[in-house]
MDTraj code that builds the backbone (N, CA, C; nanometers):
import mdtraj as md
import numpy as np

residues = "UNK UNK UNK UNK UNK UNK UNK UNK UNK UNK UNK UNK UNK UNK UNK UNK UNK UNK UNK UNK UNK UNK UNK UNK UNK UNK UNK UNK UNK UNK UNK UNK UNK UNK UNK UNK UNK UNK UNK UNK UNK UNK UNK UNK UNK UNK UNK UNK UNK UNK UNK UNK UNK UNK UNK UNK UNK UNK UNK UNK UNK UNK UNK UNK UNK UNK UNK UNK UNK UNK UNK UNK UNK UNK UNK UNK UNK UNK UNK UNK UNK UNK UNK UNK UNK UNK UNK UNK UNK UNK UNK UNK UNK UNK UNK UNK UNK UNK UNK UNK UNK UNK UNK UNK UNK UNK UNK UNK UNK UNK UNK UNK UNK UNK UNK UNK UNK UNK UNK UNK UNK UNK UNK UNK UNK UNK UNK UNK UNK UNK UNK UNK UNK UNK UNK UNK UNK UNK UNK UNK UNK UNK UNK UNK UNK UNK UNK UNK UNK UNK UNK UNK UNK UNK UNK UNK UNK UNK UNK UNK UNK UNK UNK UNK UNK UNK UNK UNK UNK UNK UNK UNK UNK UNK UNK UNK UNK UNK UNK UNK UNK UNK UNK UNK".split()
xyz = np.array([
    [0.0835, -0.1036, 0.0102],
    [-0.0008, -0.0156, -0.0129],
    [0.0887, 0.1321, 0.0066],
    [0.0541, 0.2195, -0.0694],
    [0.1179, 0.3285, -0.0680],
    [0.0631, 0.4688, -0.0111],
    [0.1501, 0.5286, 0.0688],
    [0.1095, 0.6524, 0.1495],
    [0.1310, 0.7699, 0.0732],
    [0.0383, 0.8612, 0.0818],
    [0.0369, 0.9859, 0.0150],
    [-0.0019, 1.0924, 0.1122],
    [0.0331, 1.2251, 0.0942],
    [-0.0132, 1.3279, 0.1668],
    [-0.0984, 1.4266, 0.0851],
    [-0.1440, 1.3882, -0.0276],
    [-0.2162, 1.4752, -0.1137],
    [-0.3555, 1.4719, -0.0677],
    [-0.4481, 1.5185, -0.1247],
    [-0.5987, 1.5080, -0.1236],
    [-0.6527, 1.4690, -0.2235],
    [-0.7573, 1.3873, -0.1998],
    [-0.8397, 1.2933, -0.3004],
    [-0.9881, 1.2873, -0.2758],
    [-1.0686, 1.2749, -0.3378],
    [-1.2074, 1.2712, -0.3268],
    [-1.2407, 1.1405, -0.2789],
    [-1.2975, 1.1308, -0.1580],
    [-1.3434, 0.9823, -0.1216],
    [-1.5003, 0.9592, -0.1784],
    [-1.4874, 0.8408, -0.2636],
    [-1.6334, 0.8469, -0.2910],
    [-1.6792, 0.7080, -0.2539],
    [-1.8060, 0.6841, -0.1744],
    [-1.8804, 0.5788, -0.1292],
    [-2.0064, 0.5796, -0.1951],
    [-2.0612, 0.4617, -0.2107],
    [-2.1929, 0.4480, -0.2625],
    [-2.2955, 0.4222, -0.1622],
    [-2.3858, 0.4798, -0.1488],
    [-2.5032, 0.4548, -0.0484],
    [-2.6449, 0.4574, -0.1254],
    [-2.6783, 0.3346, -0.1558],
    [-2.8013, 0.3244, -0.2352],
    [-2.7900, 0.3592, -0.3670],
    [-2.8749, 0.4654, -0.4372],
    [-2.8323, 0.5139, -0.5635],
    [-2.7645, 0.6392, -0.5765],
    [-2.7291, 0.6987, -0.4576],
    [-2.6267, 0.7947, -0.4343],
    [-2.4647, 0.7721, -0.4176],
    [-2.4178, 0.8746, -0.4925],
    [-2.2580, 0.8550, -0.4436],
    [-2.2297, 0.9804, -0.3726],
    [-2.1532, 0.9630, -0.2432],
    [-2.1215, 1.0631, -0.1536],
    [-1.9852, 1.0943, -0.1650],
    [-1.9338, 1.2169, -0.1984],
    [-1.8192, 1.2682, -0.2255],
    [-1.7635, 1.3505, -0.1117],
    [-1.6530, 1.3373, -0.0642],
    [-1.5812, 1.4515, 0.0282],
    [-1.4414, 1.4523, -0.0060],
    [-1.3792, 1.5614, 0.0165],
    [-1.2443, 1.5739, 0.0067],
    [-1.1826, 1.5356, 0.1563],
    [-1.0534, 1.4560, 0.1352],
    [-1.0106, 1.3788, 0.2616],
    [-0.8348, 1.3840, 0.2150],
    [-0.7750, 1.3994, 0.3192],
    [-0.6020, 1.3981, 0.3176],
    [-0.6067, 1.2132, 0.3110],
    [-0.5260, 1.2111, 0.1954],
    [-0.4950, 1.0577, 0.1898],
    [-0.3935, 0.9837, 0.2700],
    [-0.4211, 0.8973, 0.3766],
    [-0.3418, 0.8440, 0.4545],
    [-0.2558, 0.7256, 0.3830],
    [-0.3661, 0.6680, 0.3167],
    [-0.3147, 0.5467, 0.2312],
    [-0.4172, 0.5061, 0.1434],
    [-0.3715, 0.4645, 0.0290],
    [-0.4463, 0.4118, -0.0950],
    [-0.4836, 0.2734, -0.0658],
    [-0.6133, 0.2388, -0.1084],
    [-0.6336, 0.0921, -0.0979],
    [-0.7238, 0.0622, -0.2347],
    [-0.7303, -0.0496, -0.2611],
    [-0.8207, -0.0783, -0.3715],
    [-0.9534, -0.1080, -0.3376],
    [-1.0421, -0.0263, -0.4034],
    [-1.2011, -0.0366, -0.3605],
    [-1.2585, -0.1573, -0.4688],
    [-1.2957, -0.2560, -0.3844],
    [-1.3466, -0.3833, -0.4579],
    [-1.4959, -0.3640, -0.4593],
    [-1.5672, -0.3927, -0.5599],
    [-1.5362, -0.4679, -0.6746],
    [-1.5042, -0.3503, -0.7908],
    [-1.5119, -0.2381, -0.7565],
    [-1.5048, -0.1351, -0.8451],
    [-1.3625, -0.0766, -0.8897],
    [-1.2710, -0.1244, -0.8170],
    [-1.1168, -0.0906, -0.8341],
    [-1.0895, 0.0521, -0.8476],
    [-1.1623, 0.1187, -0.7619],
    [-1.1474, 0.2755, -0.7321],
    [-1.0356, 0.3013, -0.6269],
    [-0.9688, 0.4049, -0.6598],
    [-0.8828, 0.4183, -0.5500],
    [-0.9385, 0.5246, -0.4342],
    [-0.9633, 0.4882, -0.3102],
    [-1.0208, 0.5684, -0.2077],
    [-0.9283, 0.5899, -0.0807],
    [-0.9617, 0.6922, -0.0081],
    [-0.8745, 0.7311, 0.1031],
    [-0.9463, 0.6729, 0.2314],
    [-0.8755, 0.6294, 0.3169],
    [-0.8975, 0.5668, 0.4464],
    [-0.8444, 0.6861, 0.5422],
    [-0.8830, 0.7850, 0.5605],
    [-0.8381, 0.8979, 0.6346],
    [-0.9589, 0.9834, 0.7151],
    [-0.9008, 1.1046, 0.7798],
    [-0.9896, 1.1746, 0.8361],
    [-1.1001, 1.2497, 0.7616],
    [-1.1932, 1.2884, 0.8190],
    [-1.3033, 1.3778, 0.7536],
    [-1.2319, 1.4976, 0.7281],
    [-1.2734, 1.5910, 0.6316],
    [-1.2248, 1.6957, 0.5885],
    [-1.2412, 1.7984, 0.7110],
    [-1.1463, 1.8637, 0.7521],
    [-1.1344, 1.9703, 0.8336],
    [-1.0989, 1.9001, 0.9817],
    [-1.0826, 1.7769, 1.0199],
    [-1.0474, 1.7195, 1.1333],
    [-0.9162, 1.6644, 1.1315],
    [-0.8580, 1.6564, 1.2433],
    [-0.7211, 1.5774, 1.2552],
    [-0.7350, 1.4635, 1.3337],
    [-0.8392, 1.4121, 1.3761],
    [-0.8460, 1.2745, 1.4465],
    [-0.9664, 1.2121, 1.3812],
    [-1.0068, 1.0890, 1.4188],
    [-1.0995, 1.0035, 1.3686],
    [-1.1882, 0.9660, 1.5044],
    [-1.3200, 0.9532, 1.4781],
    [-1.4123, 0.8756, 1.5727],
    [-1.4193, 0.7380, 1.5332],
    [-1.3723, 0.6572, 1.6161],
    [-1.3607, 0.5020, 1.5891],
    [-1.4229, 0.4196, 1.6819],
    [-1.4990, 0.3368, 1.6345],
    [-1.5956, 0.2314, 1.7141],
    [-1.5213, 0.0940, 1.7176],
    [-1.4844, 0.0412, 1.8350],
    [-1.4010, -0.0753, 1.8361],
    [-1.4929, -0.1880, 1.8328],
    [-1.4983, -0.2785, 1.7464],
    [-1.5602, -0.3948, 1.7517],
    [-1.4963, -0.5289, 1.7444],
    [-1.5413, -0.6266, 1.8260],
    [-1.4890, -0.7644, 1.8162],
    [-1.5699, -0.8531, 1.9119],
    [-1.4958, -0.9546, 1.9193],
    [-1.5536, -1.0720, 2.0113],
    [-1.5192, -1.0297, 2.1524],
    [-1.6135, -1.0667, 2.2412],
    [-1.5787, -1.0364, 2.3726],
    [-1.4744, -1.0943, 2.4293],
    [-1.4081, -1.2108, 2.3641],
    [-1.3060, -1.3006, 2.4139],
    [-1.1829, -1.2243, 2.3807],
    [-1.1891, -1.0977, 2.2914],
    [-1.0871, -1.0221, 2.2688],
    [-1.0620, -0.8915, 2.3436],
    [-1.1724, -0.8968, 2.4444],
    [-1.1936, -0.7592, 2.5190],
    [-1.0379, -0.7527, 2.6094],
    [-0.9736, -0.8381, 2.6585],
    [-0.8445, -0.8261, 2.7518],
    [-0.7533, -0.7490, 2.6569],
    [-0.7658, -0.7374, 2.5339],
    [-0.6609, -0.6851, 2.4609],
    [-0.6991, -0.5423, 2.4021],
    [-0.8181, -0.4966, 2.4580],
    [-0.8376, -0.3732, 2.4196],
    [-0.7625, -0.2507, 2.4927],
    [-0.7057, -0.2821, 2.6042],
    [-0.6188, -0.1394, 2.6781],
    [-0.5126, -0.1529, 2.5876],
    [-0.4541, -0.2569, 2.5234],
    [-0.3171, -0.2390, 2.4554],
    [-0.3457, -0.1616, 2.3143],
    [-0.4813, -0.2041, 2.2656],
    [-0.5070, -0.1264, 2.1455],
    [-0.5208, 0.0031, 2.1663],
    [-0.5933, 0.0396, 2.2781],
    [-0.6064, 0.1837, 2.3004],
    [-0.4746, 0.2590, 2.3200],
    [-0.3819, 0.1932, 2.3766],
    [-0.2322, 0.2378, 2.4071],
    [-0.1769, 0.2718, 2.2550],
    [-0.1791, 0.1783, 2.1781],
    [-0.1332, 0.1905, 2.0467],
    [-0.1805, 0.2666, 1.9598],
    [-0.3264, 0.3005, 1.9690],
    [-0.3742, 0.4091, 1.9024],
    [-0.3330, 0.5381, 1.9311],
    [-0.2840, 0.5304, 2.0802],
    [-0.2256, 0.6824, 2.1220],
    [-0.3265, 0.7684, 2.1874],
    [-0.3027, 0.7894, 2.3017],
    [-0.3810, 0.8904, 2.3856],
    [-0.3952, 1.0231, 2.3107],
    [-0.5359, 1.0564, 2.3062],
    [-0.5581, 1.1965, 2.2394],
    [-0.5519, 1.1874, 2.0873],
    [-0.5125, 1.1085, 2.0103],
    [-0.4919, 1.0790, 1.8753],
    [-0.6329, 1.0812, 1.8109],
    [-0.7396, 0.9842, 1.8704],
    [-0.8579, 0.9672, 1.8113],
    [-0.9634, 0.9740, 1.9253],
    [-1.0931, 0.9648, 1.8842],
    [-1.2067, 0.9388, 1.9928],
    [-1.2385, 0.8087, 1.9759],
    [-1.2205, 0.7241, 2.0748],
    [-1.2664, 0.5773, 2.0518],
    [-1.3946, 0.5403, 2.1350],
    [-1.4727, 0.4696, 2.0746],
    [-1.5906, 0.4179, 2.1463],
    [-1.5592, 0.2717, 2.1625],
    [-1.5743, 0.1995, 2.2978],
    [-1.5461, 0.0824, 2.3498],
    [-1.6730, -0.0087, 2.2874],
    [-1.6427, -0.1471, 2.2700],
    [-1.7333, -0.2379, 2.2499],
    [-1.8570, -0.2178, 2.3245],
    [-1.9697, -0.2591, 2.2914],
    [-2.0998, -0.2162, 2.3592],
    [-2.0955, -0.2982, 2.4916],
    [-2.0610, -0.3949, 2.5157],
    [-2.0554, -0.4803, 2.6678],
    [-1.9291, -0.4905, 2.6989],
    [-1.8341, -0.4059, 2.6782],
    [-1.7054, -0.4026, 2.7164],
    [-1.7115, -0.4020, 2.8606],
    [-1.7849, -0.3216, 2.9314],
    [-1.7834, -0.2691, 3.0746],
    [-1.8752, -0.3934, 3.1521],
    [-1.9315, -0.4771, 3.0693],
    [-1.9888, -0.5919, 3.1533],
    [-2.0243, -0.7074, 3.0633],
    [-1.9010, -0.7717, 3.0366],
    [-1.8631, -0.8802, 2.9310],
    [-1.9647, -0.9981, 2.9920],
    [-2.0018, -1.0019, 3.0860],
    [-2.0821, -1.1293, 3.1418],
    [-2.2561, -1.0929, 3.1148],
    [-2.2772, -0.9761, 3.0554],
    [-2.4253, -0.9548, 3.0450],
    [-2.4701, -1.0651, 2.9425],
    [-2.4139, -1.0869, 2.8365],
    [-2.4923, -1.1895, 2.7413],
    [-2.4990, -1.3201, 2.8202],
    [-2.4216, -1.3698, 2.8856],
    [-2.4376, -1.5028, 2.9442],
    [-2.5704, -1.4845, 3.0426],
    [-2.5779, -1.3843, 3.1328],
    [-2.6822, -1.3761, 3.2052],
    [-2.8267, -1.3586, 3.1484],
    [-2.8389, -1.3167, 3.0175],
    [-2.9524, -1.3022, 2.9441],
    [-2.9755, -1.4347, 2.8759],
    [-2.8641, -1.5094, 2.8420],
    [-2.8848, -1.6484, 2.7867],
    [-2.9355, -1.7458, 2.8922],
    [-2.9056, -1.7097, 3.0071],
    [-2.9703, -1.8137, 3.1205],
    [-3.0958, -1.7810, 3.1443],
    [-3.1610, -1.6605, 3.1191],
    [-3.2766, -1.6169, 3.1282],
    [-3.3850, -1.6851, 3.0259],
    [-3.3259, -1.7359, 2.9159],
    [-3.4116, -1.7924, 2.8312],
    [-3.4040, -1.7462, 2.6792],
    [-3.4282, -1.8313, 2.5862],
    [-3.4117, -1.7830, 2.4455],
    [-3.4815, -1.6595, 2.4136],
    [-3.5856, -1.6327, 2.4561],
    [-3.6786, -1.5003, 2.4298],
    [-3.5903, -1.3837, 2.4898],
    [-3.5534, -1.3817, 2.6101],
    [-3.4700, -1.2720, 2.6664],
    [-3.3450, -1.2445, 2.6020],
    [-3.2932, -1.3590, 2.5671],
    [-3.1388, -1.3348, 2.5136],
    [-3.1709, -1.2816, 2.3601],
    [-3.2561, -1.3418, 2.2946],
    [-3.2904, -1.2724, 2.1577],
    [-3.3150, -1.1322, 2.1561],
    [-3.3892, -1.0948, 2.2648],
    [-3.4257, -0.9394, 2.2815],
    [-3.3131, -0.8702, 2.3298],
    [-3.2347, -0.9204, 2.4069],
    [-3.1165, -0.8600, 2.4458],
    [-3.0093, -0.8435, 2.3281],
    [-2.9917, -0.9144, 2.2743],
    [-2.9043, -0.9404, 2.1455],
    [-2.9547, -0.8407, 2.0097],
    [-3.0963, -0.8389, 1.9839],
    [-3.1520, -0.7380, 1.9094],
    [-3.1164, -0.6115, 1.9563],
    [-3.1408, -0.5706, 2.0821],
    [-3.1275, -0.4631, 2.1420],
    [-2.9664, -0.4121, 2.1242],
    [-2.8828, -0.4988, 2.1479],
    [-2.7353, -0.4589, 2.1353],
    [-2.7006, -0.4196, 1.9790],
    [-2.7661, -0.4951, 1.8759],
    [-2.7318, -0.4693, 1.7499],
    [-2.7864, -0.3364, 1.7080],
    [-2.9145, -0.2877, 1.7544],
    [-2.9723, -0.1742, 1.7333],
    [-2.8649, -0.0552, 1.7838],
    [-2.8226, -0.0967, 1.9109],
    [-2.7130, -0.0024, 1.9843],
    [-2.5991, 0.0252, 1.9113],
    [-2.5521, -0.0823, 1.8370],
    [-2.4237, -0.0926, 1.7475],
    [-2.4397, -0.0020, 1.6298],
    [-2.5660, -0.0117, 1.5783],
    [-2.5978, 0.0766, 1.4360],
    [-2.6048, 0.2212, 1.4769],
    [-2.6684, 0.2730, 1.5968],
    [-2.6645, 0.4086, 1.6408],
    [-2.5210, 0.4419, 1.6662],
    [-2.4426, 0.3708, 1.7279],
    [-2.3031, 0.3991, 1.7540],
    [-2.2204, 0.4381, 1.6228],
    [-2.2470, 0.3249, 1.5393],
    [-2.1705, 0.3442, 1.4044],
    [-2.2078, 0.4687, 1.3173],
    [-2.3197, 0.5045, 1.3287],
    [-2.3663, 0.6345, 1.2579],
    [-2.2927, 0.7543, 1.3222],
    [-2.2588, 0.7600, 1.4411],
    [-2.1894, 0.8551, 1.4996],
    [-2.0371, 0.8719, 1.4897],
    [-1.9991, 0.7469, 1.4222],
    [-1.8519, 0.7380, 1.4116],
    [-1.7965, 0.7531, 1.2855],
    [-1.6650, 0.7715, 1.2615],
    [-1.6125, 0.7779, 1.1154],
    [-1.5748, 0.6401, 1.0665],
    [-1.5361, 0.5420, 1.1574],
    [-1.5041, 0.4382, 1.1268],
    [-1.5095, 0.3218, 1.2132],
    [-1.5058, 0.1962, 1.1757],
    [-1.5208, 0.0888, 1.2876],
    [-1.3633, 0.0312, 1.2687],
    [-1.3102, -0.0140, 1.3774],
    [-1.1817, -0.0968, 1.3919],
    [-1.2051, -0.2407, 1.4420],
    [-1.2002, -0.3393, 1.3423],
    [-1.2345, -0.4725, 1.3817],
    [-1.0973, -0.5393, 1.4571],
    [-1.1386, -0.5604, 1.5670],
    [-1.0127, -0.6553, 1.6303],
    [-1.0270, -0.7952, 1.6106],
    [-0.9560, -0.8466, 1.5144],
    [-0.9704, -0.9951, 1.4556],
    [-0.8544, -1.0594, 1.4746],
    [-0.8304, -1.1427, 1.5991],
    [-0.7265, -1.2279, 1.6452],
    [-0.7718, -1.3695, 1.6329],
    [-0.6724, -1.4554, 1.6592],
    [-0.7024, -1.5908, 1.6669],
    [-0.7962, -1.6340, 1.7886],
    [-0.8786, -1.7287, 1.7447],
    [-0.9919, -1.7557, 1.8363],
    [-1.0166, -1.9231, 1.8232],
    [-0.9713, -1.9792, 1.9308],
    [-1.0286, -2.1361, 1.9282],
    [-0.9516, -2.2038, 1.7957],
    [-0.8400, -2.1602, 1.7315],
    [-0.7871, -2.2180, 1.6336],
    [-0.8402, -2.1441, 1.4960],
    [-0.9269, -2.0580, 1.4993],
    [-0.9670, -1.9848, 1.3733],
    [-0.8718, -1.8512, 1.3818],
    [-0.7990, -1.8535, 1.2673],
    [-0.7028, -1.7426, 1.2315],
    [-0.8210, -1.6049, 1.2156],
    [-0.7702, -1.4959, 1.2868],
    [-0.8347, -1.3605, 1.2596],
    [-0.9942, -1.3689, 1.2471],
    [-1.0235, -1.4317, 1.3550],
    [-1.1881, -1.4622, 1.3826],
    [-1.2563, -1.3430, 1.3800],
    [-1.3852, -1.3383, 1.2971],
    [-1.4759, -1.2414, 1.3109],
    [-1.6011, -1.3086, 1.3248],
    [-1.6769, -1.2774, 1.4479],
    [-1.8073, -1.3724, 1.4708],
    [-1.9236, -1.3019, 1.4115],
    [-2.0248, -1.3484, 1.4390],
    [-2.1607, -1.2977, 1.3723],
    [-2.1801, -1.1637, 1.3884],
    [-2.1982, -1.1147, 1.5228],
    [-2.2318, -0.9926, 1.5708],
    [-2.1255, -0.8954, 1.4899],
    [-2.0206, -0.9164, 1.4974],
    [-1.8956, -0.8313, 1.4547],
    [-1.9230, -0.8224, 1.3002],
    [-1.9466, -0.9190, 1.2254],
    [-1.9828, -0.9261, 1.0914],
    [-2.0997, -0.8342, 1.0622],
    [-2.2102, -0.8371, 1.1423],
    [-2.3304, -0.7649, 1.1192],
    [-2.2899, -0.6079, 1.1554],
    [-2.1864, -0.5598, 1.2407],
    [-2.1563, -0.4350, 1.2707],
    [-2.0657, -0.3958, 1.1409],
    [-1.9995, -0.4965, 1.0771],
    [-1.9167, -0.4500, 0.9694],
    [-1.9862, -0.4040, 0.8399],
    [-2.1078, -0.4934, 0.8422],
    [-2.1829, -0.4700, 0.7320],
    [-2.2678, -0.3257, 0.7498],
    [-2.3270, -0.2956, 0.8924],
    [-2.3861, -0.1804, 0.8937],
    [-2.2761, -0.0501, 0.8589],
    [-2.1503, -0.0561, 0.9051],
    [-2.0423, 0.0469, 0.8767],
    [-2.0566, 0.0499, 0.7230],
    [-2.0498, -0.0536, 0.6709],
    [-2.0078, -0.0246, 0.5098],
    [-2.1415, 0.0061, 0.4593],
    [-2.2707, -0.0410, 0.5037],
    [-2.3845, 0.0375, 0.4490],
    [-2.4022, 0.1864, 0.4723],
    [-2.3356, 0.2380, 0.5771],
    [-2.3315, 0.3609, 0.6388],
    [-2.2588, 0.4540, 0.5675],
    [-2.1610, 0.3909, 0.4854],
    [-2.0436, 0.4644, 0.4280],
    [-1.9330, 0.4771, 0.5204],
    [-1.9124, 0.4123, 0.6231],
    [-1.8186, 0.4210, 0.7295],
    [-1.6961, 0.3520, 0.6776],
    [-1.5511, 0.3924, 0.7348],
    [-1.4316, 0.3140, 0.6980],
    [-1.4487, 0.1979, 0.7682],
    [-1.4012, 0.0874, 0.7271],
    [-1.4008, -0.0437, 0.7837],
    [-1.2247, -0.0830, 0.7930],
    [-1.1941, -0.0834, 0.9126],
    [-1.0268, -0.1092, 0.9339],
    [-1.0610, -0.2558, 0.9946],
    [-0.9384, -0.3400, 0.9508],
    [-0.9276, -0.4869, 1.0056],
    [-0.8057, -0.4765, 1.0539],
    [-0.8004, -0.5079, 1.1811],
    [-0.6451, -0.5123, 1.2565],
    [-0.5653, -0.6302, 1.2036],
    [-0.6262, -0.7340, 1.1618],
    [-0.5383, -0.8480, 1.0959],
    [-0.6189, -0.8802, 0.9601],
    [-0.5437, -0.9512, 0.8669],
    [-0.6140, -0.9872, 0.7283],
    [-0.7458, -1.0374, 0.7481],
    [-0.8103, -1.0422, 0.6324],
    [-0.9580, -1.0877, 0.6234],
    [-0.9521, -1.2590, 0.6573],
    [-1.0385, -1.2953, 0.7412],
    [-1.0250, -1.4531, 0.7561],
    [-1.0656, -1.5272, 0.6347],
    [-1.0247, -1.6487, 0.6442],
    [-1.0681, -1.7379, 0.5252],
    [-1.2049, -1.8112, 0.5645],
    [-1.3089, -1.8103, 0.4784],
    [-1.4081, -1.8790, 0.5215],
    [-1.5431, -1.8188, 0.4315],
    [-1.6463, -1.8829, 0.4660],
    [-1.7691, -1.8526, 0.3777],
    [-1.8035, -1.7186, 0.3849],
    [-1.7693, -1.6221, 0.4595],
    [-1.8149, -1.4696, 0.4610],
    [-1.6857, -1.3986, 0.4007],
    [-1.5871, -1.4546, 0.3354],
    [-1.4908, -1.3821, 0.3027],
    [-1.5069, -1.2865, 0.1756],
    [-1.5892, -1.3254, 0.0824],
    [-1.6396, -1.2562, -0.0169],
    [-1.7151, -1.1125, 0.0140],
    [-1.7978, -1.1489, 0.1275],
    [-1.8803, -1.0368, 0.1809],
    [-1.7945, -0.9369, 0.2338],
    [-1.7182, -0.9907, 0.3107],
    [-1.6057, -0.9074, 0.3965],
    [-1.5361, -0.8292, 0.2892],
    [-1.4861, -0.8966, 0.1873],
    [-1.4151, -0.8167, 0.0653],
    [-1.5041, -0.6900, 0.0188],
    [-1.6276, -0.7345, 0.0257],
    [-1.7135, -0.6233, -0.0326],
    [-1.7326, -0.5031, 0.0424],
    [-1.6998, -0.5077, 0.1732],
    [-1.6949, -0.4132, 0.2744],
    [-1.5858, -0.3080, 0.2476],
    [-1.4800, -0.3377, 0.1520],
    [-1.3640, -0.2700, 0.1275],
    [-1.3110, -0.2163, 0.2382],
    [-1.2488, -0.3291, 0.3293],
    [-1.1829, -0.3192, 0.4494],
    [-1.0361, -0.2585, 0.4209],
    [-0.9899, -0.1764, 0.5162],
    [-0.8422, -0.1428, 0.5070],
    [-0.7883, -0.2613, 0.5931],
    [-0.6805, -0.3280, 0.5795],
    [-0.6432, -0.4177, 0.6308],
    [-0.4892, -0.3572, 0.6986],
    [-0.4739, -0.3482, 0.8348],
    [-0.3828, -0.2661, 0.9022],
    [-0.2587, -0.3957, 0.9173],
    [-0.2930, -0.5123, 0.9369],
    [-0.1770, -0.5997, 0.9715],
    [-0.0898, -0.5545, 1.0875],
    [-0.1935, -0.5191, 1.1818],
    [-0.1384, -0.4885, 1.3117],
    [-0.0719, -0.3478, 1.3305],
    [-0.0688, -0.2640, 1.2258],
    [-0.0013, -0.1376, 1.2393],
    [-0.1126, -0.0382, 1.2332],
    [-0.1321, -0.0012, 1.3837],
    [-0.2456, 0.1110, 1.3783],
    [-0.1951, 0.2434, 1.3515],
    [-0.0719, 0.2672, 1.3396],
    [0.0002, 0.4049, 1.2863],
    [-0.0490, 0.4185, 1.1443],
    [-0.1182, 0.3233, 1.0664],
    [-0.1688, 0.3609, 0.9408],
    [-0.2925, 0.4211, 0.9496],
    [-0.3560, 0.4360, 1.0654],
    [-0.4931, 0.5133, 1.0960],
    [-0.4433, 0.6754, 1.1403],
    [-0.4201, 0.7471, 1.0396],
    [-0.3804, 0.8857, 1.0324],
    [-0.4189, 0.9812, 0.9364],
])
top = md.Topology()
chain = top.add_chain()
for i, resn in enumerate(residues, 1):
    res = top.add_residue(resn, chain, resSeq=i)
    for name in ("N", "CA", "C"):
        top.add_atom(name, md.element.get_by_symbol(name[0]), res)
traj = md.Trajectory(xyz[None], top)
C-alpha cells in the first residue's frame, strides 16, 4: 500500500447516491469490486477520527493495549458495547431464548446507532479457538452496518478465510496487519 499526503475525493456508494468528500490521503486502498482508489483517512477539516472498536468479547482483554497503540488523544474511541459488562450476554442467555434474543437485538440496534456517530470501525480480529483472524456473527453484522452507512472499516489483521470472505471483501476493509499507525 502506498502512502500519500495529497488530497483525494473519497467516494462511497449508498443506495443510488454517491457521496463525495475531500480527505487527506493516509493510504490508498483498492476499492473492490469497482477497483477505484479511495482514502482511509480523516473527514475534511479534522485531525482525528471517531472510531468504534468492534470484536468478539473474547478479545476484550486486548482492548487496553489497542487503546495504548492508537495513542492517547489521537482519536476518539468508542469501546465495544458490552465491554464494561462482558458477562451480560451470558446472564441473558440463562434467562431464556426469548430474553437473550431481545437483548441481542437491542445490542445490534445500539451498535447501529453508535456506528452512525463514528467515522470508522476498527475490527479486532485475532486467533480464537484455532480460527485465524476470527470475526463472529455480531461483528460481521456491525461491519455490514458500517459499510452500508459509508463508514471506513479497518481490520486489525487480514480477512479470515471462510464462507463470509467475499462479503467481507465487499465492505472494502483497510487491512492494517497490526499497524495502527496506518490510521492517520
